[in-house]
GUPADREN-560251 format. One record per residue: x negated, y, z of N, C-alpha, C in turn. Coordinates in nm, 4 decimals. Example, Ala and Ser with C-alpha at 12.3 -4.5 7.8 and 13.67 -1.06 7.14 Angstrom:
residues 2
       n.xx       n.yy       n.zz      ca.xx      ca.yy      ca.zz       c.xx       c.yy       c.zz
    -1.3190    -0.5690     0.7800    -1.2300    -0.4500     0.7800    -1.3200    -0.3300     0.7800
    -1.2850    -0.2250     0.7080    -1.3670    -0.1060     0.7140    -1.2900     0.0030     0.7870
***
This chain:
residues 273
       n.xx       n.yy       n.zz      ca.xx      ca.yy      ca.zz       c.xx       c.yy       c.zz
    -0.0854    -0.1190     0.0000     0.0000     0.0000     0.0000    -0.0888     0.1239     0.0000
    -0.0564     0.2204    -0.0836    -0.1365     0.3423    -0.0886    -0.0447     0.4624    -0.1036
    -0.0810     0.5736    -0.0431    -0.0042     0.6955    -0.0562    -0.0786     0.7972    -0.1393
    -0.0082     0.8686    -0.2248    -0.0691     0.9690    -0.3116     0.0260     1.0864    -0.3298
    -0.0297     1.1954    -0.3831     0.0519     1.3114    -0.4172     0.0537     1.3276    -0.5689
     0.1697     1.3658    -0.6199     0.1847     1.3992    -0.7609     0.2248     1.5451    -0.7733
     0.1669     1.6150    -0.8698     0.2055     1.7535    -0.8971     0.3152     1.7519    -1.0025
     0.4360     1.7892    -0.9609     0.5494     1.7924    -1.0528     0.5984     1.9358    -1.0649
     0.5724     1.9955    -1.1789     0.6143     2.1338    -1.2043     0.5662     2.2281    -1.0944
     0.4432     2.2094    -1.0496     0.3833     2.3013    -0.9537     0.4068     2.2682    -0.8081
     0.4787     2.1604    -0.7785     0.5027     2.1198    -0.6399     0.4496     1.9788    -0.6191
     0.3873     1.9572    -0.5037     0.3334     1.8251    -0.4745     0.4391     1.7380    -0.4075
     0.4612     1.6197    -0.4650     0.5491     1.5205    -0.4049     0.4658     1.4020    -0.3599
     0.4935     1.3571    -0.2390     0.4237     1.2411    -0.1849     0.5010     1.1147    -0.2194
     0.4272     1.0100    -0.2519     0.4892     0.8792    -0.2708     0.3899     0.7731    -0.2281
     0.4410     0.6554    -0.1976     0.3495     0.5433    -0.1801     0.3978     0.4266    -0.2644
     0.3013     0.3494    -0.3099     0.3299     0.2346    -0.3953     0.3053     0.1074    -0.3161
     0.3904     0.0099    -0.3377     0.3775    -0.1186    -0.2702     0.4178    -0.2273    -0.3679
     0.4217    -0.3505    -0.3187     0.4589    -0.4609    -0.4047     0.3452    -0.5024    -0.4957
     0.3759    -0.5838    -0.5925     0.2767    -0.6328    -0.6881     0.3315    -0.6168    -0.8282
     0.2506    -0.5610    -0.9150     0.2965    -0.5463    -1.0527     0.3078    -0.6823    -1.1185
     0.4088    -0.6983    -1.1977     0.4297    -0.8235    -1.2688     0.5360    -0.8028    -1.3731
     0.6061    -0.9089    -1.4036     0.7106    -0.9001    -1.5050     0.8368    -0.8356    -1.4506
     0.8457    -0.8205    -1.3182     0.9668    -0.7681    -1.2570     0.9879    -0.6202    -1.2828
     1.1125    -0.5789    -1.2726     1.1506    -0.4389    -1.2926     1.0950    -0.3540    -1.1782
     1.0359    -0.2368    -1.2066     0.9957    -0.1470    -1.0978     1.1173    -0.0985    -1.0194
     1.0953    -0.0677    -0.8922     1.2033    -0.0218    -0.8058     1.1623     0.1105    -0.7425
     1.2488     0.2116    -0.7536     1.2246     0.3434    -0.6957     1.3208     0.3632    -0.5796
     1.2686     0.3946    -0.4617     1.3498     0.4137    -0.3421     1.3638     0.5635    -0.3140
     1.4892     0.6094    -0.3028     1.5179     0.7518    -0.2844     1.5985     0.7715    -0.1558
     1.5426     0.8461    -0.0621     1.6100     0.8723     0.0650     1.7080     0.9879     0.0506
     1.7765     1.0220     0.1590     1.8716     1.1328     0.1585     1.8373     1.2385     0.2611
     1.9360     1.3144     0.3032     1.9201     1.4241     0.3999     1.9378     1.3702     0.5406
     1.8548     1.4140     0.6357     1.7302     1.4890     0.6228     1.6141     1.3954     0.6510
     1.6077     1.2839     0.5781     1.5163     1.1762     0.6132     1.3877     1.1832     0.5308
     1.3267     1.0699     0.5042     1.2016     1.0651     0.4288     1.1774     0.9214     0.3868
     1.0608     0.8952     0.3316     1.0258     0.7598     0.2896     1.0249     0.6614     0.4073
     1.0149     0.7123     0.5295     1.0191     0.6258     0.6480     1.1465     0.5405     0.6509
     1.2523     0.5882     0.5898     1.3796     0.5166     0.5886     1.3649     0.3738     0.5372
     1.2704     0.3529     0.4456     1.2566     0.2248     0.3772     1.1473     0.1360     0.4360
     1.0899     0.1765     0.5483     0.9720     0.1080     0.6029     0.9948    -0.0405     0.6282
     1.1147    -0.0781     0.6697     1.1411    -0.2184     0.6996     1.1989    -0.2944     0.5814
     1.2433    -0.2228     0.4789     1.2988    -0.2883     0.3596     1.1873    -0.3317     0.2660
     1.0919    -0.2429     0.2427     0.9869    -0.2675     0.1432     0.9106    -0.3982     0.1674
     0.8678    -0.4300     0.2905     0.7940    -0.5555     0.3101     0.8759    -0.6813     0.2826
     1.0072    -0.6685     0.2781     1.0943    -0.7838     0.2561     1.1325    -0.8034     0.1100
     1.0869    -0.7135     0.0240     1.1217    -0.7217    -0.1173     1.0483    -0.8367    -0.1851
     1.1091    -0.8962    -0.2892     1.0432    -1.0073    -0.3585     0.9188    -0.9610    -0.4335
     0.8263    -1.0525    -0.4535     0.7018    -1.0198    -0.5232     0.7280    -1.0006    -0.6721
     0.6289    -0.9443    -0.7389     0.6377    -0.9256    -0.8831     0.7005    -0.7959    -0.9269
     0.7299    -0.7071    -0.8299     0.7915    -0.5789    -0.8618     0.7032    -0.4648    -0.8113
     0.6883    -0.3642    -0.8931     0.6206    -0.2413    -0.8511     0.7205    -0.1581    -0.7717
     0.6888    -0.1260    -0.6478     0.7784    -0.0534    -0.5596     0.7239     0.0866    -0.5358
     0.8066     0.1871    -0.5572     0.7651     0.3265    -0.5413     0.8615     0.3936    -0.4442
     0.8054     0.4468    -0.3358     0.8864     0.5082    -0.2300     0.8459     0.6540    -0.2195
     0.9418     0.7454    -0.2345     0.9066     0.8869    -0.2450     0.9607     0.9680    -0.1273
     0.8909     1.0772    -0.1018     0.9428     1.1855    -0.0181     0.9939     1.2931    -0.1138
     1.1217     1.3198    -0.1122     1.1756     1.4252    -0.1971     1.1156     1.5606    -0.1596
     1.1225     1.6546    -0.2516     1.0705     1.7881    -0.2251     1.1346     1.8463    -0.0990
     1.0483     1.8919    -0.0068     1.0977     1.9530     0.1161     1.1141     1.8560     0.2318
     1.0815     1.7285     0.2095     1.0952     1.6276     0.3135     0.9629     1.5548     0.3354
     0.9480     1.4951     0.4531     0.8302     1.4132     0.4791     0.7016     1.4887     0.4530
     0.6146     1.4285     0.3729     0.4824     1.4880     0.3437     0.4828     1.5740     0.2170
     0.5932     1.5763     0.1458     0.5977     1.6570     0.0229     0.5993     1.8055     0.0556
     0.5681     1.8873    -0.0451     0.5664     2.0327    -0.0261     0.7034     2.0840     0.0178
     0.7003     2.1980     0.0856     0.8267     2.2656     0.1175     0.8845     2.3243    -0.0114
     1.0145     2.3387    -0.0163     1.0762     2.3829    -0.1425     1.0454     2.5258    -0.1793
     1.0240     2.6128    -0.0763     1.0103     2.7562    -0.1019     1.1315     2.8018    -0.1836
     1.1127     2.8478    -0.3059     1.2290     2.8937    -0.3826     1.2751     2.7929    -0.4867
     1.2200     2.6732    -0.4824     1.2606     2.5713    -0.5795     1.3941     2.5109    -0.5378
     1.4806     2.4781    -0.6320     1.6121     2.4229    -0.5972     1.6002     2.2821    -0.5398
     1.6867     2.2517    -0.4429     1.6853     2.1197    -0.3796     1.8259     2.0575    -0.3809
     1.9037     2.0907    -0.4823     2.0349     2.0295    -0.4983     2.0190     1.8909    -0.5601
     2.1270     1.8160    -0.5667     2.1228     1.6781    -0.6146     2.0649     1.6681    -0.7554
     2.1125     1.7524    -0.8468     2.0652     1.7409    -0.9848     1.9167     1.7762    -0.9976
     1.8704     1.8763    -0.9241     1.7290     1.9145    -0.9316     1.6401     1.8014    -0.8798
     1.6813     1.7390    -0.7702     1.6056     1.6235    -0.7209     1.6038     1.5123    -0.8254
     1.7168     1.4912    -0.8926     1.7248     1.3855    -0.9934     1.6275     1.4112    -1.1081
     1.6176     1.5356    -1.1505     1.5251     1.5676    -1.2590     1.3813     1.5439    -1.2163
     1.3510     1.5671    -1.0876     1.2145     1.5396    -1.0378     1.1876     1.3896    -1.0354
     1.2892     1.3097    -1.0058     1.2700     1.1651    -1.0095     1.2332     1.1214    -1.1510
     1.2978     1.1798    -1.2514     1.2644     1.1468    -1.3897     1.1217     1.1917    -1.4213
     1.0828     1.3103    -1.3723     0.9441     1.3547    -1.3893     0.8478     1.2559    -1.3259
     0.8833     1.2058    -1.2084     0.7974     1.1093    -1.1406     0.7830     0.9830    -1.2240
     0.8933     0.9354    -1.2822     0.8853     0.8190    -1.3704     0.7892     0.8452    -1.4858
     0.7978     0.9647    -1.5422     0.7076     0.9999    -1.6528     0.5623     0.9971    -1.6079
     0.5348     1.0588    -1.4931     0.3973     1.0669    -1.4431     0.3412     0.9285    -1.4131
     0.4252     0.8393    -1.3629     0.3794     0.7047    -1.3281     0.3906     0.6076    -1.4448
     0.4325     0.6592    -1.5612     0.4450     0.5795    -1.6828     0.5377     0.4597    -1.6620
     0.6479     0.4880    -1.5970     0.7517     0.3863    -1.5771     0.8655     0.4193    -1.6732
     0.8895     0.3300    -1.7667     0.9920     0.3579    -1.8679     1.1317     0.3408    -1.8111
     1.1555     0.2286    -1.7437     1.2865     0.2018    -1.6833     1.2647     0.1424    -1.5450
     1.3579     0.1714    -1.4556     1.3433     0.1223    -1.3195     1.4792     0.1007    -1.2559
     1.4793     0.0232    -1.1514     1.5950     0.0124    -1.0628     1.5874     0.1292    -0.9658
     1.6911     0.2085    -0.9590     1.6935     0.3234    -0.8691     1.7804     0.2875    -0.7486
     1.7208     0.2966    -0.6301     1.7897     0.2666    -0.5050     1.8031     0.3971    -0.4273
     1.9248     0.4363    -0.3925     1.9448     0.5632    -0.3234     2.0339     0.5498    -0.2026
     1.9968     0.6170    -0.0955     2.0757     0.6184     0.0285     2.1257     0.7593     0.0555
     2.2519     0.7734     0.0967     2.3059     0.9053     0.1292     2.3011     0.9961     0.0075
     2.2411     1.1136     0.0227     2.2252     1.2038    -0.0916     2.1370     1.1390    -0.1980
     2.0456     1.0522    -0.1546     1.9663     0.9778    -0.2524     2.0537     0.8959    -0.3455
     2.1706     0.8511    -0.2971     2.2645     0.7811    -0.3838     2.3242     0.8728    -0.4880
     2.3499     0.9979    -0.4510     2.3966     1.0957    -0.5484     2.2899     1.1239    -0.6528
     2.1660     1.1314    -0.6086     2.0533     1.1513    -0.7005     2.0441     1.0336    -0.7971
     2.0590     0.9122    -0.7451     2.0540     0.7929    -0.8299     2.1658     0.7946    -0.9341
     2.2862     0.8357    -0.8931     2.3968     0.8460    -0.9885     2.3641     0.9469    -1.0984
     2.3045     1.0593    -1.0603     2.2716     1.1631    -1.1572     2.1712     1.1124    -1.2599
     2.0682     1.0406    -1.2143     1.9696     0.9857    -1.3081     2.0362     0.8835    -1.3991
     2.1202     0.7972    -1.3417     2.1821     0.6905    -1.4212     2.2742     0.7449    -1.5293
     2.3431     0.8539    -1.5011     2.4389     0.9088    -1.5974     2.3713     1.0043    -1.6952
     2.2814     1.0868    -1.6467     2.2181     1.1875    -1.7338     2.0972     1.1321    -1.8090
     2.0375     1.0252    -1.7579     1.9204     0.9638    -1.8227     1.9384     0.8126    -1.8248
     2.0416     0.7626    -1.8920     2.0737     0.6194    -1.8846     1.9639     0.5283    -1.9369
     1.8795     0.5792    -2.0257     1.7724     0.4967    -2.0797     1.6605     0.4719    -1.9797
     1.6627     0.5418    -1.8651     1.5552     0.5287    -1.7661     1.5926     0.4359    -1.6505
     1.7172     0.3911    -1.6465     1.7651     0.3138    -1.5315     1.8099     0.1753    -1.5765
     1.7506     0.0715    -1.5172     1.7852    -0.0666    -1.5517     1.8888    -0.1250    -1.4569
     1.8803    -0.0872    -1.3296     1.9722    -0.1339    -1.2266     1.9980    -0.0162    -1.1321
     2.1143    -0.0184    -1.0680     2.1517     0.0912    -0.9781     2.1976     0.0335    -0.8446
     2.1425     0.0882    -0.7367     2.1792     0.0434    -0.6024     2.2158     0.1653    -0.5177
     2.3381     0.1696    -0.4706     2.3888     0.2825    -0.3924     2.4178     0.2347    -0.2503
     2.3573     0.3012    -0.1518     2.3686     0.2588    -0.0126     2.4259     0.3739     0.0693
     2.5454     0.3548     0.1255     2.6088     0.4605     0.2059     2.5905     0.5950     0.1358
     2.6366     0.6017     0.0136     2.6031     0.7106    -0.0782     2.7066     0.8229    -0.0791
     2.6582     0.9449    -0.0995     2.7503     1.0543    -0.1299     2.8119     1.0269    -0.2662
     2.9331     1.0760    -0.2870     3.0010     1.0569    -0.4150     3.1249     1.1445    -0.4216
     3.1658     1.1733    -0.5442     3.2887     1.2477    -0.5705     3.2874     1.3808    -0.4922
     3.4038     1.4175    -0.4391     3.4109     1.5398    -0.3585     3.4321     1.5046    -0.2110
     3.3898     1.3835    -0.1727     3.4155     1.3326    -0.0379     3.3055     1.3704     0.0608
     3.2273     1.4645     0.0290     3.1235     1.5159     0.1161     3.1017     1.6616     0.0784
     3.0349     1.7450     0.1523     2.9712     1.7198     0.2815     3.0749     1.6928     0.3912
     3.0263     1.6401     0.5032     3.1116     1.6174     0.6182     3.1545     1.7516     0.6774
     3.2519     1.7468     0.7647     3.2965     1.8695     0.8312     3.1825     1.9343     0.9077
     3.0990     1.8519     0.9713     2.9847     1.9072     1.0452     2.8884     1.9799     0.9508
     2.8633     1.9198     0.8347     2.7720     1.9829     0.7396     2.8319     2.1119     0.6838
     2.9619     2.1122     0.6600     3.0266     2.2340     0.6115     3.0190     2.3450     0.7155
     3.0364     2.3063     0.8406     3.0251     2.4053     0.9482     2.8832     2.4597     0.9558
     2.7862     2.3720     0.9371     2.6455     2.4155     0.9407     2.6175     2.5149     0.8282
     2.6707     2.4894     0.7096     2.6510     2.5818     0.5973     2.7184     2.7163     0.6255
     2.8366     2.7105     0.6844     2.9114     2.8339     0.7107     2.8411     2.9234     0.8122
     2.7662     2.8631     0.9038     2.7009     2.9414     1.0094     2.5557     2.9747     0.9777
     2.5118     2.9489     0.8546     2.3721     2.9751     0.8191     2.3283     3.1197     0.8442
     2.4143     3.2203     0.8217     2.3691     3.3574     0.8501     2.3231     3.3778     0.9943
     2.3782     3.2969     1.0855     2.3373     3.3061     1.2256     2.2257     3.2080     1.2572
     2.2414     3.0822     1.2156     2.1448     2.9789     1.2525     2.0076     3.0031     1.1910
     2.0014     3.0726     1.0787     1.8707     3.0985     1.0180     1.7837     3.1880     1.1039
     1.8455     3.2534     1.2037     1.7705     3.3399     1.2936     1.7284     3.2679     1.4214
     1.7761     3.1449     1.4404     1.7453     3.0705     1.5614     1.6031     3.0138     1.5570
     1.5427     2.9892     1.6730     1.4165     2.9156     1.6765     1.4380     2.7752     1.6198
     1.3354     2.7160     1.5594     1.3527     2.5831     1.5001     1.4097     2.4802     1.5973
     1.3626     2.4811     1.7216     1.4081     2.3808     1.8187     1.5584     2.3891     1.8413
     1.6127     2.5093     1.8439     1.7563     2.5260     1.8676     1.8376     2.4714     1.7513
     1.7920     2.4944     1.6291     1.8631     2.4433     1.5113     1.8574     2.2911     1.5069
     1.7434     2.2345     1.5476     1.7257     2.0903     1.5384     1.8095     2.0138     1.6403
     1.8508     2.0798     1.7476     1.9360     2.0131     1.8462     2.0645     1.9635     1.7797
     2.1263     2.0500     1.7021     2.2516     2.0130     1.6355     2.2281     1.9054     1.5305
     2.1183     1.9145     1.4559     2.0884     1.8141     1.3541     2.0641     1.6789     1.4195
     1.9911     1.6798     1.5296     1.9620     1.5545     1.6003     2.0907     1.4860     1.6466
     2.1830     1.5620     1.7004     2.3092     1.5030     1.7469     2.3867     1.4397     1.6326
     2.3852     1.5057     1.5184     2.4555     1.4509     1.4020     2.3909     1.3208     1.3559
     2.2585     1.3172     1.3522     2.1891     1.1966     1.3071     2.2121     1.0794     1.4017
     2.2184     1.1064     1.5296     2.2377     0.9988     1.6274     2.3650     0.9203     1.6003
     2.4657     0.9859     1.5448     2.5930     0.9191     1.5137     2.5767     0.8132     1.4050
     2.4671     0.8201     1.3311     2.4464     0.7266     1.2215     2.3811     0.5960     1.2608
     2.3463     0.5824     1.3887     2.2780     0.4617     1.4361     2.3632     0.3864     1.5374
     2.3593     0.2531     1.5294     2.4183     0.1704     1.6339     2.3170     0.1449     1.7449
     2.1880     0.1513     1.7112     2.0795     0.1250     1.8063     2.0193     0.2579     1.8524
     2.0437     0.3012     1.9760     1.9937     0.4315     2.0214     1.8424     0.4404     2.0279
     1.7733     0.3294     2.0547     1.6270     0.3331     2.0609     1.5674     0.3578     1.9227
     1.6204     0.2913     1.8237     1.5741     0.3160     1.6869     1.6054     0.4593     1.6465
     1.7205     0.5088     1.6877     1.7588     0.6461     1.6542     1.6537     0.7448     1.7046
     1.6126     0.7297     1.8288     1.5150     0.8224     1.8875     1.3857     0.8219     1.8067
     1.3346     0.7031     1.7768     1.2071     0.6925     1.7052     1.2161     0.7529     1.5653
     1.3197     0.7157     1.4907     1.3296     0.7604     1.3519     1.3614     0.9092     1.3411
     1.4497     0.9571     1.4260     1.4872     1.0986     1.4178     1.3667     1.1877     1.4433
     1.2796     1.1480     1.5348     1.1573     1.2253     1.5571     1.0730     1.2313     1.4306
     1.0642     1.1191     1.3605     0.9899     1.1161     1.2337     1.0508     1.2119     1.1323
     1.1820     1.2065     1.1207     1.2494     1.2848     1.0178     1.2437     1.4349     1.0444
     1.2512     1.4745     1.1702     1.2612     1.6169     1.2021     1.1254     1.6844     1.2199
     1.0192     1.6064     1.2264     0.8858     1.6637     1.2494     0.8490     1.7725     1.1483
     0.8789     1.7561     1.0181     0.8405     1.8614     0.9230     0.9149     1.9934     0.9428
     1.0197     1.9939     1.0245     1.1037     2.1133     1.0394     1.0826     2.1862     1.1718
     0.9753     2.1532     1.2428     0.9556     2.2068     1.3772     0.9028     2.3506     1.3788
     0.8434     2.3946     1.2687     0.7874     2.5294     1.2617     0.8881     2.6250     1.1976
     0.8563     2.7529     1.1986     0.9439     2.8512     1.1327     0.9569     2.8209     0.9839
     0.8438     2.7817     0.9214     0.8484     2.7474     0.7787     0.9317     2.6222     0.7573
     0.9205     2.5277     0.8509     1.0006     2.4078     0.8419     1.1489     2.4368     0.8585
     1.1808     2.5275     0.9510     1.3202     2.5683     0.9688     1.3758     2.6261     0.8397
     1.2959     2.7077     0.7711     1.3418     2.7669     0.6453     1.3674     2.6589     0.5403
     1.2817     2.5548     0.5401     1.3028     2.4439     0.4470     1.4319     2.3698     0.4806
     1.4557     2.3462     0.6092     1.5782     2.2770     0.6507     1.7012     2.3573     0.6112
     1.6948     2.4876     0.6268     1.8069     2.5737     0.5895     1.8320     2.5652     0.4389
     1.7240     2.5579     0.3603     1.7406     2.5426     0.2149     1.8133     2.4120     0.1825
     1.7793     2.3063     0.2555     1.8467     2.1776     0.2336     1.9941     2.1855     0.2724
     2.0223     2.2492     0.3855     2.1613     2.2604     0.4300     2.2423     2.3422     0.3306
     2.1812     2.4484     0.2796     2.2506     2.5322     0.1812     2.2839     2.4524     0.0545
     2.2018     2.3523     0.0241     2.2205     2.2729    -0.0980     2.3169     2.1564    -0.0789
     2.3749     2.1439     0.0400     2.4690     2.0337     0.0656     2.6049     2.0667     0.0058
     2.6176     2.0464    -0.1233     2.7441     2.0684    -0.1915     2.7731     1.9492    -0.2821
     2.9005     1.9285    -0.3105     2.9409     1.8154    -0.3949     2.9545     1.8551    -0.5418
     2.8975     1.9678    -0.5800     2.9146     2.0176    -0.7175     2.8737     1.9123    -0.8207
     2.7564     1.8530    -0.8028     2.7077     1.7561    -0.8999     2.7852     1.6246    -0.8927
     2.8124     1.5748    -0.7737     2.8810     1.4451    -0.7643     3.0264     1.4536    -0.8099
     3.0882     1.5730    -0.7990     3.2230     1.5882    -0.8548     3.2194     1.5676    -1.0059
     3.1194     1.6271    -1.0708     3.1050     1.6101    -1.2158     3.0748     1.4641    -1.2510
     2.9854     1.4038    -1.1739     2.9452     1.2665    -1.2020     3.0605     1.1690    -1.1811
     3.1480     1.1991    -1.0850     3.2580     1.1089    -1.0543     3.3454     1.0794    -1.1742
     3.3573     1.1784    -1.2634     3.4408     1.1597    -1.3825     3.3675     1.0817    -1.4921
     3.2388     1.0543    -1.4715     3.1590     0.9871    -1.5739     3.1046     0.8519    -1.5290
     3.1409     0.8089    -1.4089     3.0871     0.6834    -1.3568     3.1219     0.5647    -1.4462
     3.2317     0.5746    -1.5184     3.2708     0.4647    -1.6076     3.1690     0.4438    -1.7197
     3.0823     0.5424    -1.7412     2.9794     0.5287    -1.8450     2.8668     0.4356    -1.8021
     2.8545     0.4112    -1.6722     2.7454     0.3274    -1.6223     2.7704     0.1832    -1.6640
     2.6764     0.1273    -1.7393     2.6931    -0.0080    -1.7934     2.5753    -0.0970    -1.7562
     2.5180    -0.0741    -1.6402     2.4048    -0.1536    -1.5933     2.4452    -0.2245    -1.4636
     2.3748    -0.3309    -1.4268     2.4065    -0.3981    -1.3002     2.3991    -0.3001    -1.1830
     2.5048    -0.2972    -1.1034     2.5149    -0.2014    -0.9927     2.5593    -0.2732    -0.8655
     2.4903    -0.2444    -0.7571     2.5264    -0.3001    -0.6264     2.5450    -0.1863    -0.5274
     2.6462    -0.1990    -0.4441     2.6788    -0.0976    -0.3437     2.6770    -0.1645    -0.2072
     2.6129    -0.0990    -0.1109     2.6065    -0.1495     0.0261     2.6568    -0.0415     0.1205
     2.7329    -0.0836     0.2211     2.7936     0.0163     0.3093     2.8019    -0.0360     0.4530
     2.7681     0.0511     0.5477     2.7880     0.0176     0.6872     2.9366     0.0198     0.7212
     2.9840    -0.0860     0.7811     3.1264    -0.0967     0.8131     3.1749     0.0215     0.8963
     3.0879     0.0710     0.9853     3.1273     0.1773     1.0778     3.0561     0.3095     1.0481
     3.0273     0.3326     0.9207     2.9627     0.4590     0.8825     3.0558     0.5754     0.9180
     3.0099     0.6633     1.0076     3.0910     0.7768     1.0506     3.0683     0.9000     0.9632
     2.9609     0.8982     0.8854     2.9294     1.0130     0.8004     2.9997     1.0037     0.6655
     2.9912     0.8862     0.6044     3.0502     0.8627     0.4732     3.1353     0.7364     0.4841
     3.2661     0.7519     0.4978     3.3547     0.6373     0.5232     3.3476     0.5309     0.4148
     3.3747     0.4080     0.4545     3.3698     0.2929     0.3653     3.4584     0.3103     0.2424
     3.5657     0.3838     0.2527     3.6547     0.4019     0.1382     3.5812     0.4658     0.0199
     3.4789     0.5463     0.0469     3.3995     0.6028    -0.0631     3.3322     0.4901    -0.1398
     3.2761     0.3939    -0.0672     3.2120     0.2799    -0.1317     3.3107     0.1992    -0.2136
     3.4315     0.1818    -0.1607     3.5329     0.1058    -0.2343     3.5711     0.1797    -0.3631
     3.5803     0.3128    -0.3559     3.6149     0.3911    -0.4747     3.5021     0.3848    -0.5781
     3.3783     0.3890    -0.5316     3.2649     0.3744    -0.6225     3.2706     0.2393    -0.6937
     3.3003     0.1339    -0.6189     3.3075     0.0015    -0.6800     3.4141    -0.0031    -0.7890
     3.5282     0.0584    -0.7625     3.6355     0.0588    -0.8628     3.5992     0.1431    -0.9846
     3.5103     0.2390    -0.9660     3.4788     0.3342    -1.0731     3.3678     0.2862    -1.1652
     3.2857     0.1921    -1.1185     3.1714     0.1444    -1.1970     3.1978    -0.0004    -1.2371
     3.2048    -0.0251    -1.3653     3.2379    -0.1591    -1.4148     3.1376    -0.2620    -1.3649
     3.1901    -0.3707    -1.3065     3.1047    -0.4805    -1.2634     3.0295    -0.4576    -1.1340
     3.0495    -0.3427    -1.0690     2.9775    -0.3143    -0.9451     3.0222    -0.4082    -0.8338
     2.9284    -0.4479    -0.7509     2.9594    -0.5281    -0.6329     2.9514    -0.4393    -0.5095
     3.0247    -0.4776    -0.4057     3.0225    -0.4033    -0.2795     3.0023    -0.5020    -0.1657
     2.8968    -0.4786    -0.0856     2.8729    -0.5591     0.0338     2.8871    -0.4692     0.1558
     2.9786    -0.5071     0.2444     3.0009    -0.4323     0.3683     2.9203    -0.4979     0.4788
     2.8417    -0.4158     0.5508     2.7533    -0.4664     0.6551     2.8215    -0.4513     0.7900
     2.8668    -0.5609     0.8493     2.9464    -0.5556     0.9725     2.8722    -0.4874     1.0878
     2.9421    -0.3989     1.1561     2.8883    -0.3356     1.2751     2.7860    -0.2267     1.2494
     2.7453    -0.2059     1.1248     2.6419    -0.1059     1.0949     2.7061     0.0299     1.0703
     2.6254     0.1331     1.0890     2.6731     0.2686     1.0662     2.6101     0.3243     0.9386
     2.5530     0.4439     0.9450     2.5063     0.5079     0.8218     2.3667     0.4636     0.7797
     2.2777     0.4450     0.8752     2.1375     0.4189     0.8398     2.1114     0.2692     0.8247
     2.1824     0.2078     0.7315     2.1732     0.0638     0.7103     2.0347     0.0166     0.6642
     1.9574     0.0939     0.5846     1.8237     0.0441     0.5502     1.7356     0.0202     0.6729
     1.7612     0.0937     0.7804     1.6837     0.0744     0.9024     1.7419    -0.0350     0.9901
     1.8736    -0.0439     0.9966     1.9357    -0.1360     1.0914     1.9773    -0.2694     1.0287
     1.9715    -0.2783     0.8970     2.0012    -0.4057     0.8295     1.9044    -0.4253     0.7126
     1.7726    -0.4174     0.7375     1.6765    -0.4228     0.6264     1.6774    -0.5550     0.5513
     1.6990    -0.6671     0.6222     1.7008    -0.7962     0.5533     1.8174    -0.8039     0.4553
     1.9360    -0.7612     0.4977     2.0516    -0.7656     0.4075     2.0309    -0.6742     0.2876
     1.9721    -0.5564     0.3114     1.9489    -0.4628     0.2012     1.8456    -0.5199     0.1040
     1.7343    -0.5705     0.1554     1.6290    -0.6249     0.0682     1.6808    -0.7445    -0.0111
     1.7535    -0.8345     0.0561     1.8080    -0.9511    -0.0147     1.9108    -0.9079    -0.1197
     1.9872    -0.8044    -0.0869     2.0858    -0.7549    -0.1818     2.0213    -0.6938    -0.3052
     1.9122    -0.6200    -0.2845     1.8409    -0.5623    -0.3989     1.7794    -0.6745    -0.4832
     1.7240    -0.7754    -0.4166     1.6672    -0.8895    -0.4890     1.7736    -0.9563    -0.5768
     1.8934    -0.9734    -0.5214     2.0022    -1.0327    -0.6003     2.0413    -0.9447    -0.7169
     2.0409    -0.8128    -0.6937     2.0725    -0.7180    -0.8012     1.9698    -0.7299    -0.9140
     1.8426    -0.7388    -0.8788     1.7373    -0.7448    -0.9796     1.7453    -0.8728    -1.0625
     1.8089    -0.9742    -1.0070     1.8223    -1.1010    -1.0795     1.9406    -1.1014    -1.1759
     2.0229    -0.9967    -1.1721     2.1408    -0.9908    -1.2591     2.1056    -0.9439    -1.3999
***
């Protein structure tokens, strides 16, 4: 496993590569808000051999550059994923996305269908069924919260993230990882940029085009996801021809962390289709 930075249109994105190159389809793992490549730490080692695995930190998250004035909406992230494929000389790949990463995966699959061989959506944003009420409230109060010290803003974010875990000990460890880049004033500004970009504008457009997706698609959902209800997953399954839906009993939103074996085995099954 090795970590590197790529310069994409003047911004450095961090990624790490794992797995073994072979005849298998490459797999790109895309996290959501406000996480990082850490989300996939327990999934990647369980993946089948023969596949090139690429795990990225989206712009403004993890080790990647802060966004500054660069857009961080769903479609802009999707275009950077395509740039990353170009830089890594990957013609087609399986795109795996969690949360907003699922919206990014949908955008790549619909706008760049020749670049996607398989699609995997995990507790994904979709249609106009997001942002959550909490996220909408956070956007509405940005004129005030942008003036708060970083620690004060992160208190509210931490509470929201905790709702996504069934295991409180795992929640504590992972949330610290995810929020570390936002602890400074510059980090707070990056977090505010991400919150401002929490809109369903792109997924509303994509929702009307999901029927165009004609590649093997698998959907995974935590049975007790409080952020993105299971009904979104069921609607996605009905909207994408041939899509499968696996519901993970007792799990909440962060299923790649709390059900890594089921997710890895599910992706392996998808790649075999």
